[in-house]
N, CA, C and O atoms as a GROMACS GRO file, in nm:
protein
  400
    1MET      N    1 -11.426  -3.674   2.721
    1MET     CA    2 -11.486  -3.758   2.607
    1MET      C    3 -11.388  -3.877   2.576
    1MET      O    4 -11.274  -3.838   2.554
    2PRO      N    5 -11.400  -3.974   2.572
    2PRO     CA    6 -11.290  -4.060   2.494
    2PRO      C    7 -11.288  -4.053   2.361
    2PRO      O    8 -11.379  -4.013   2.288
    3ALA      N    9 -11.141  -4.107   2.321
    3ALA     CA   10 -11.083  -4.087   2.176
    3ALA      C   11 -11.028  -4.196   2.163
    3ALA      O   12 -11.014  -4.263   2.265
    4PHE      N   13 -10.980  -4.247   2.043
    4PHE     CA   14 -10.943  -4.355   1.969
    4PHE      C   15 -10.794  -4.314   1.905
    4PHE      O   16 -10.783  -4.205   1.848
    5VAL      N   17 -10.701  -4.388   1.914
    5VAL     CA   18 -10.604  -4.389   1.795
    5VAL      C   19 -10.619  -4.528   1.751
    5VAL      O   20 -10.655  -4.623   1.821
    6TYR      N   21 -10.580  -4.530   1.608
    6TYR     CA   22 -10.599  -4.637   1.539
    6TYR      C   23 -10.453  -4.682   1.449
    6TYR      O   24 -10.348  -4.619   1.441
    7LEU      N   25 -10.494  -4.824   1.381
    7LEU     CA   26 -10.410  -4.877   1.297
    7LEU      C   27 -10.514  -4.916   1.180
    7LEU      O   28 -10.607  -4.992   1.206
    8LEU      N   29 -10.499  -4.872   1.077
    8LEU     CA   30 -10.547  -4.941   0.947
    8LEU      C   31 -10.462  -4.958   0.856
    8LEU      O   32 -10.398  -4.864   0.810
    9ARG      N   33 -10.446  -5.107   0.809
    9ARG     CA   34 -10.400  -5.180   0.677
    9ARG      C   35 -10.490  -5.145   0.551
    9ARG      O   36 -10.612  -5.138   0.538
   10CYS      N   37 -10.388  -5.127   0.467
   10CYS     CA   38 -10.449  -5.051   0.340
   10CYS      C   39 -10.460  -5.194   0.246
   10CYS      O   40 -10.412  -5.303   0.277
   11ARG      N   41 -10.533  -5.162   0.127
   11ARG     CA   42 -10.496  -5.243   0.023
   11ARG      C   43 -10.352  -5.274  -0.005
   11ARG      O   44 -10.328  -5.393   0.014
   12ASP      N   45 -10.249  -5.202  -0.045
   12ASP     CA   46 -10.156  -5.229  -0.105
   12ASP      C   47 -10.060  -5.266   0.065
   12ASP      O   48  -9.939  -5.240   0.064
   13GLY      N   49 -10.100  -5.302   0.147
   13GLY     CA   50 -10.017  -5.356   0.273
   13GLY      C   51  -9.941  -5.240   0.340
   13GLY      O   52  -9.842  -5.250   0.412
   14SER      N   53 -10.001  -5.139   0.308
   14SER     CA   54  -9.915  -5.011   0.417
   14SER      C   55 -10.027  -5.012   0.508
   14SER      O   56 -10.132  -5.075   0.508
   15LEU      N   57  -9.969  -4.912   0.602
   15LEU     CA   58 -10.038  -4.914   0.765
   15LEU      C   59 -10.092  -4.706   0.752
   15LEU      O   60 -10.037  -4.609   0.699
   16TYR      N   61 -10.179  -4.719   0.807
   16TYR     CA   62 -10.240  -4.568   0.818
   16TYR      C   63 -10.262  -4.546   0.987
   16TYR      O   64 -10.330  -4.628   1.049
   17CYS      N   65 -10.208  -4.446   1.047
   17CYS     CA   66 -10.251  -4.454   1.184
   17CYS      C   67 -10.337  -4.298   1.184
   17CYS      O   68 -10.349  -4.217   1.092
   18GLY      N   69 -10.378  -4.294   1.296
   18GLY     CA   70 -10.512  -4.162   1.291
   18GLY      C   71 -10.572  -4.150   1.413
   18GLY      O   72 -10.542  -4.248   1.481
   19TRP      N   73 -10.633  -4.086   1.464
   19TRP     CA   74 -10.720  -4.086   1.582
   19TRP      C   75 -10.877  -4.009   1.549
   19TRP      O   76 -10.908  -3.938   1.453
   20THR      N   77 -10.958  -4.049   1.661
   20THR     CA   78 -11.110  -4.033   1.629
   20THR      C   79 -11.167  -4.013   1.746
   20THR      O   80 -11.101  -4.035   1.848
   21ASP      N   81 -11.316  -3.962   1.754
   21ASP     CA   82 -11.364  -4.010   1.892
   21ASP      C   83 -11.476  -4.078   1.846
   21ASP      O   84 -11.554  -4.112   1.935
   22ASP      N   85 -11.515  -4.115   1.700
   22ASP     CA   86 -11.596  -4.242   1.689
   22ASP      C   87 -11.554  -4.333   1.573
   22ASP      O   88 -11.582  -4.314   1.455
   23LEU      N   89 -11.490  -4.427   1.619
   23LEU     CA   90 -11.409  -4.558   1.566
   23LEU      C   91 -11.497  -4.582   1.413
   23LEU      O   92 -11.451  -4.554   1.303
   24GLU      N   93 -11.623  -4.634   1.438
   24GLU     CA   94 -11.676  -4.695   1.347
   24GLU      C   95 -11.695  -4.615   1.236
   24GLU      O   96 -11.681  -4.656   1.120
   25GLN      N   97 -11.732  -4.482   1.270
   25GLN     CA   98 -11.781  -4.398   1.182
   25GLN      C   99 -11.646  -4.355   1.082
   25GLN      O  100 -11.653  -4.316   0.965
   26ARG      N  101 -11.549  -4.371   1.147
   26ARG     CA  102 -11.426  -4.281   1.088
   26ARG      C  103 -11.354  -4.394   1.005
   26ARG      O  104 -11.296  -4.368   0.900
   27VAL      N  105 -11.360  -4.511   1.052
   27VAL     CA  106 -11.352  -4.635   0.966
   27VAL      C  107 -11.404  -4.643   0.833
   27VAL      O  108 -11.337  -4.666   0.732
   28ALA      N  109 -11.556  -4.617   0.841
   28ALA     CA  110 -11.672  -4.623   0.735
   28ALA      C  111 -11.606  -4.513   0.657
   28ALA      O  112 -11.569  -4.549   0.545
   29LYS      N  113 -11.582  -4.379   0.691
   29LYS     CA  114 -11.524  -4.262   0.592
   29LYS      C  115 -11.434  -4.286   0.543
   29LYS      O  116 -11.440  -4.245   0.427
   30HIS      N  117 -11.303  -4.355   0.573
   30HIS     CA  118 -11.171  -4.401   0.503
   30HIS      C  119 -11.237  -4.516   0.404
   30HIS      O  120 -11.175  -4.533   0.299
   31ASN      N  121 -11.353  -4.597   0.423
   31ASN     CA  122 -11.353  -4.699   0.294
   31ASN      C  123 -11.442  -4.600   0.198
   31ASN      O  124 -11.421  -4.584   0.078
   32ALA      N  125 -11.526  -4.547   0.258
   32ALA     CA  126 -11.617  -4.425   0.138
   32ALA      C  127 -11.542  -4.340   0.058
   32ALA      O  128 -11.588  -4.272  -0.033
   33GLY      N  129 -11.387  -4.347   0.105
   33GLY     CA  130 -11.337  -4.259   0.030
   33GLY      C  131 -11.324  -4.074   0.070
   33GLY      O  132 -11.283  -3.977   0.006
   34LYS      N  133 -11.381  -4.093   0.204
   34LYS     CA  134 -11.398  -3.925   0.242
   34LYS      C  135 -11.318  -3.925   0.362
   34LYS      O  136 -11.372  -3.861   0.452
   35GLY      N  137 -11.208  -3.975   0.392
   35GLY     CA  138 -11.140  -4.010   0.506
   35GLY      C  139 -10.996  -3.922   0.423
   35GLY      O  140 -10.989  -3.857   0.319
   36ALA      N  141 -10.905  -3.956   0.518
   36ALA     CA  142 -10.763  -3.917   0.490
   36ALA      C  143 -10.723  -3.911   0.327
   36ALA      O  144 -10.759  -3.993   0.243
   37ARG      N  145 -10.652  -3.812   0.308
   37ARG     CA  146 -10.634  -3.850   0.148
   37ARG      C  147 -10.528  -3.949   0.146
   37ARG      O  148 -10.536  -4.021   0.046
   38TYR      N  149 -10.429  -3.978   0.227
   38TYR     CA  150 -10.360  -4.112   0.191
   38TYR      C  151 -10.448  -4.235   0.163
   38TYR      O  152 -10.426  -4.306   0.065
   39THR      N  153 -10.561  -4.262   0.262
   39THR     CA  154 -10.628  -4.360   0.227
   39THR      C  155 -10.724  -4.385   0.086
   39THR      O  156 -10.741  -4.494   0.033
   40ARG      N  157 -10.772  -4.275   0.047
   40ARG     CA  158 -10.837  -4.266  -0.060
   40ARG      C  159 -10.815  -4.353  -0.187
   40ARG      O  160 -10.900  -4.416  -0.249
   41SER      N  161 -10.689  -4.344  -0.212
   41SER     CA  162 -10.637  -4.427  -0.315
   41SER      C  163 -10.589  -4.611  -0.302
   41SER      O  164 -10.551  -4.690  -0.388
   42ARG      N  165 -10.619  -4.630  -0.120
   42ARG     CA  166 -10.542  -4.740  -0.111
   42ARG      C  167 -10.706  -4.830  -0.016
   42ARG      O  168 -10.706  -4.901   0.084
   43LYS      N  169 -10.815  -4.786  -0.099
   43LYS     CA  170 -10.915  -4.876  -0.049
   43LYS      C  171 -10.926  -5.002  -0.088
   43LYS      O  172 -10.871  -5.039  -0.192
   44PRO      N  173 -11.002  -5.090  -0.007
   44PRO     CA  174 -11.034  -5.109   0.126
   44PRO      C  175 -10.950  -5.105   0.208
   44PRO      O  176 -10.846  -5.171   0.200
   45VAL      N  177 -10.980  -5.020   0.313
   45VAL     CA  178 -10.893  -5.021   0.463
   45VAL      C  179 -10.942  -5.132   0.519
   45VAL      O  180 -11.054  -5.173   0.489
   46THR      N  181 -10.865  -5.192   0.606
   46THR     CA  182 -10.926  -5.299   0.744
   46THR      C  183 -10.859  -5.240   0.902
   46THR      O  184 -10.740  -5.212   0.914
   47LEU      N  185 -10.941  -5.231   0.994
   47LEU     CA  186 -10.874  -5.193   1.136
   47LEU      C  187 -10.834  -5.302   1.172
   47LEU      O  188 -10.892  -5.410   1.176
   48VAL      N  189 -10.697  -5.262   1.211
   48VAL     CA  190 -10.600  -5.407   1.218
   48VAL      C  191 -10.575  -5.376   1.393
   48VAL      O  192 -10.526  -5.470   1.455
   49TRP      N  193 -10.604  -5.251   1.470
   49TRP     CA  194 -10.546  -5.212   1.611
   49TRP      C  195 -10.615  -5.103   1.650
   49TRP      O  196 -10.644  -5.029   1.556
   50SER      N  197 -10.658  -5.062   1.775
   50SER     CA  198 -10.696  -4.936   1.816
   50SER      C  199 -10.716  -4.950   1.945
   50SER      O  200 -10.745  -5.056   2.000
   51GLU      N  201 -10.700  -4.830   2.005
   51GLU     CA  202 -10.680  -4.797   2.148
   51GLU      C  203 -10.747  -4.680   2.198
   51GLU      O  204 -10.739  -4.568   2.145
   52GLU      N  205 -10.819  -4.711   2.310
   52GLU     CA  206 -10.935  -4.615   2.356
   52GLU      C  207 -10.829  -4.520   2.492
   52GLU      O  208 -10.776  -4.572   2.589
   53LEU      N  209 -10.827  -4.401   2.461
   53LEU     CA  210 -10.753  -4.328   2.571
   53LEU      C  211 -10.869  -4.208   2.623
   53LEU      O  212 -10.972  -4.195   2.557
   54ALA      N  213 -10.853  -4.150   2.704
   54ALA     CA  214 -10.917  -4.076   2.802
   54ALA      C  215 -10.959  -3.941   2.753
   54ALA      O  216 -11.055  -3.889   2.811
   55ASP      N  217 -10.890  -3.865   2.635
   55ASP     CA  218 -10.954  -3.764   2.549
   55ASP      C  219 -10.862  -3.725   2.452
   55ASP      O  220 -10.764  -3.795   2.430
   56ARG      N  221 -10.887  -3.600   2.375
   56ARG     CA  222 -10.841  -3.606   2.264
   56ARG      C  223 -10.712  -3.546   2.283
   56ARG      O  224 -10.650  -3.554   2.177
   57SER      N  225 -10.642  -3.488   2.376
   57SER     CA  226 -10.476  -3.455   2.371
   57SER      C  227 -10.451  -3.571   2.415
   57SER      O  228 -10.331  -3.573   2.387
   58ALA      N  229 -10.475  -3.692   2.474
   58ALA     CA  230 -10.409  -3.800   2.500
   58ALA      C  231 -10.391  -3.862   2.360
   58ALA      O  232 -10.284  -3.914   2.327
   59ALA      N  233 -10.492  -3.855   2.283
   59ALA     CA  234 -10.515  -3.958   2.158
   59ALA      C  235 -10.402  -3.903   2.079
   59ALA      O  236 -10.310  -3.977   2.044
   60LEU      N  237 -10.404  -3.784   2.050
   60LEU     CA  238 -10.300  -3.673   1.974
   60LEU      C  239 -10.152  -3.714   2.021
   60LEU      O  240 -10.071  -3.732   1.930
   61LYS      N  241 -10.108  -3.730   2.146
   61LYS     CA  242  -9.997  -3.768   2.192
   61LYS      C  243  -9.974  -3.926   2.158
   61LYS      O  244  -9.863  -3.958   2.116
   62ARG      N  245 -10.050  -4.000   2.169
   62ARG     CA  246 -10.012  -4.178   2.122
   62ARG      C  247  -9.988  -4.196   2.011
   62ARG      O  248  -9.907  -4.280   1.974
   63GLU      N  249 -10.087  -4.082   1.893
   63GLU     CA  250 -10.108  -4.084   1.796
   63GLU      C  251  -9.938  -4.059   1.712
   63GLU      O  252  -9.886  -4.129   1.625
   64ILE      N  253  -9.888  -3.938   1.777
   64ILE     CA  254  -9.763  -3.882   1.743
   64ILE      C  255  -9.648  -4.012   1.808
   64ILE      O  256  -9.551  -4.030   1.734
   65ALA      N  257  -9.651  -4.077   1.904
   65ALA     CA  258  -9.578  -4.197   1.943
   65ALA      C  259  -9.565  -4.272   1.863
   65ALA      O  260  -9.457  -4.307   1.816
   66ILE      N  261  -9.730  -4.332   1.818
   66ILE     CA  262  -9.710  -4.451   1.728
   66ILE      C  263  -9.649  -4.419   1.573
   66ILE      O  264  -9.594  -4.503   1.502
   67LYS      N  265  -9.671  -4.284   1.537
   67LYS     CA  266  -9.618  -4.252   1.375
   67LYS      C  267  -9.478  -4.255   1.392
   67LYS      O  268  -9.415  -4.293   1.293
   68ARG      N  269  -9.413  -4.224   1.494
   68ARG     CA  270  -9.259  -4.249   1.533
   68ARG      C  271  -9.163  -4.400   1.522
   68ARG      O  272  -9.043  -4.425   1.509
   69LEU      N  273  -9.288  -4.481   1.537
   69LEU     CA  274  -9.222  -4.620   1.551
   69LEU      C  275  -9.180  -4.667   1.422
   69LEU      O  276  -9.231  -4.616   1.322
   70THR      N  277  -9.087  -4.768   1.410
   70THR     CA  278  -9.090  -4.819   1.272
   70THR      C  279  -9.206  -4.892   1.246
   70THR      O  280  -9.288  -4.910   1.335
   71ARG      N  281  -9.228  -4.948   1.099
   71ARG     CA  282  -9.332  -5.043   1.048
   71ARG      C  283  -9.311  -5.166   1.128
   71ARG      O  284  -9.405  -5.199   1.200
   72ALA      N  285  -9.200  -5.241   1.128
   72ALA     CA  286  -9.197  -5.343   1.210
   72ALA      C  287  -9.245  -5.336   1.357
   72ALA      O  288  -9.287  -5.439   1.410
   73GLN      N  289  -9.242  -5.222   1.424
   73GLN     CA  290  -9.288  -5.197   1.558
   73GLN      C  291  -9.438  -5.193   1.561
   73GLN      O  292  -9.507  -5.240   1.651
   74LYS      N  293  -9.485  -5.127   1.442
   74LYS     CA  294  -9.630  -5.086   1.412
   74LYS      C  295  -9.685  -5.262   1.423
   74LYS      O  296  -9.762  -5.319   1.500
   75LEU      N  297  -9.618  -5.300   1.328
   75LEU     CA  298  -9.715  -5.455   1.354
   75LEU      C  299  -9.704  -5.538   1.461
   75LEU      O  300  -9.791  -5.620   1.491
   76ALA      N  301  -9.583  -5.518   1.532
   76ALA     CA  302  -9.603  -5.590   1.623
   76ALA      C  303  -9.696  -5.558   1.717
   76ALA      O  304  -9.759  -5.643   1.779
   77LEU      N  305  -9.714  -5.406   1.737
   77LEU     CA  306  -9.808  -5.363   1.830
   77LEU      C  307  -9.957  -5.383   1.789
   77LEU      O  308 -10.044  -5.390   1.876
   78ALA      N  309  -9.996  -5.395   1.626
   78ALA     CA  310 -10.108  -5.477   1.614
   78ALA      C  311 -10.103  -5.611   1.605
   78ALA      O  312 -10.206  -5.665   1.565
   79GLY      N  313 -10.013  -5.678   1.630
   79GLY     CA  314 -10.016  -5.848   1.642
   79GLY      C  315  -9.999  -5.893   1.505
   79GLY      O  316 -10.033  -6.008   1.477
   80LEU      N  317  -9.946  -5.809   1.409
   80LEU     CA  318  -9.952  -5.862   1.280
   80LEU      C  319  -9.818  -5.939   1.257
   80LEU      O  320  -9.811  -5.995   1.148
   81VAL      N  321  -9.710  -5.952   1.340
   81VAL     CA  322  -9.582  -5.980   1.299
   81VAL      C  323  -9.591  -6.120   1.286
   81VAL      O  324  -9.655  -6.197   1.358
   82ARG      N  325  -9.515  -6.148   1.180
   82ARG     CA  326  -9.517  -6.282   1.108
   82ARG      C  327  -9.363  -6.341   1.172
   82ARG      O  328  -9.264  -6.280   1.131
   83ARG      N  329  -9.344  -6.437   1.252
   83ARG     CA  330  -9.213  -6.481   1.314
   83ARG      C  331  -9.160  -6.585   1.206
   83ARG      O  332  -9.222  -6.681   1.159
   84ARG      N  333  -9.026  -6.543   1.175
   84ARG     CA  334  -8.966  -6.585   1.070
   84ARG      C  335  -8.878  -6.696   1.135
   84ARG      O  336  -8.838  -6.671   1.248
   85THR      N  337  -8.839  -6.823   1.075
   85THR     CA  338  -8.811  -6.914   1.122
   85THR      C  339  -8.650  -6.900   1.038
   85THR      O  340  -8.644  -6.872   0.918
   86VAL      N  341  -8.540  -6.921   1.114
   86VAL     CA  342  -8.428  -6.928   1.107
   86VAL      C  343  -8.356  -7.033   1.085
   86VAL      O  344  -8.347  -7.103   1.186
   87THR      N  345  -8.285  -7.084   0.970
   87THR     CA  346  -8.249  -7.209   0.984
   87THR      C  347  -8.087  -7.172   0.946
   87THR      O  348  -8.032  -7.111   0.854
   88VAL      N  349  -8.035  -7.252   1.083
   88VAL     CA  350  -7.851  -7.204   1.068
   88VAL      C  351  -7.811  -7.340   1.036
   88VAL      O  352  -7.854  -7.445   1.082
   89LEU      N  353  -7.700  -7.315   0.927
   89LEU     CA  354  -7.645  -7.394   0.854
   89LEU      C  355  -7.496  -7.424   0.939
   89LEU      O  356  -7.424  -7.331   0.976
   90ALA      N  357  -7.461  -7.572   0.963
   90ALA     CA  358  -7.366  -7.563   1.019
   90ALA      C  359  -7.246  -7.547   0.924
   90ALA      O  360  -7.235  -7.587   0.808
   91LYS      N  361  -7.134  -7.462   1.020
   91LYS     CA  362  -7.006  -7.446   0.900
   91LYS      C  363  -6.944  -7.562   0.897
   91LYS      O  364  -6.913  -7.623   0.999
   92ARG      N  365  -6.910  -7.617   0.734
   92ARG     CA  366  -6.845  -7.740   0.748
   92ARG      C  367  -6.653  -7.659   0.751
   92ARG      O  368  -6.615  -7.554   0.700
   93PRO      N  369  -6.600  -7.728   0.805
   93PRO     CA  370  -6.411  -7.705   0.852
   93PRO      C  371  -6.389  -7.731   0.658
   93PRO      O  372  -6.420  -7.819   0.577
   94ARG      N  373  -6.317  -7.593   0.655
   94ARG     CA  374  -6.264  -7.573   0.522
   94ARG      C  375  -6.144  -7.694   0.494
   94ARG      O  376  -6.062  -7.728   0.580
   95THR      N  377  -6.149  -7.736   0.392
   95THR     CA  378  -6.028  -7.824   0.352
   95THR      C  379  -5.934  -7.782   0.279
   95THR      O  380  -5.960  -7.752   0.163
   96ARG      N  381  -5.811  -7.769   0.324
   96ARG     CA  382  -5.711  -7.710   0.230
   96ARG      C  383  -5.648  -7.795   0.166
   96ARG      O  384  -5.620  -7.898   0.227
   97ALA      N  385  -5.597  -7.779   0.005
   97ALA     CA  386  -5.581  -7.866  -0.098
   97ALA      C  387  -5.442  -7.856  -0.014
   97ALA      O  388  -5.389  -7.768   0.053
   98SER      N  389  -5.408  -7.986  -0.049
   98SER     CA  390  -5.219  -7.977  -0.009
   98SER      C  391  -5.137  -7.948  -0.119
   98SER      O  392  -5.168  -7.980  -0.234
   99ARG      N  393  -5.025  -7.884  -0.085
   99ARG     CA  394  -4.925  -7.829  -0.182
   99ARG      C  395  -4.828  -7.932  -0.202
   99ARG      O  396  -4.746  -7.977  -0.122
  100ALA      N  397  -4.850  -7.966  -0.333
  100ALA     CA  398  -4.722  -8.074  -0.380
  100ALA      C  399  -4.654  -8.012  -0.464
  100ALA      O  400  -4.555  -8.065  -0.516
   0.00000   0.00000   0.00000
C-alpha cells in the first residue's frame, strides 16, 4: 500500500513534515484542527511538497531523513528557495595620509 511523506507550510511560515496513506484527507485534517498538535495553532496550512513511497516503512524512514535536514534544505527540497543576489563591491585602495 503506497504511503506519502509531505511538507506543509504553516501560516507563520514554519514547515511541518509528516507521513500518511491518504494525502488529501490528512491535509484536510490539519486544516480542520484535527491533525498534529503543532499545526493546530498554525492554521491554515498549505501542502508544498509530497513524495509517494512504496509502503509505511519507507515513508517513516524518509520522514526521519527529512526531519534531519536544515530549514534551508527543506525549502530547497520543496522548491521554495529564493535566490539572493549578492552585490560585490569592489574594494577601493586605501589612501594613506602623508605624514608631515
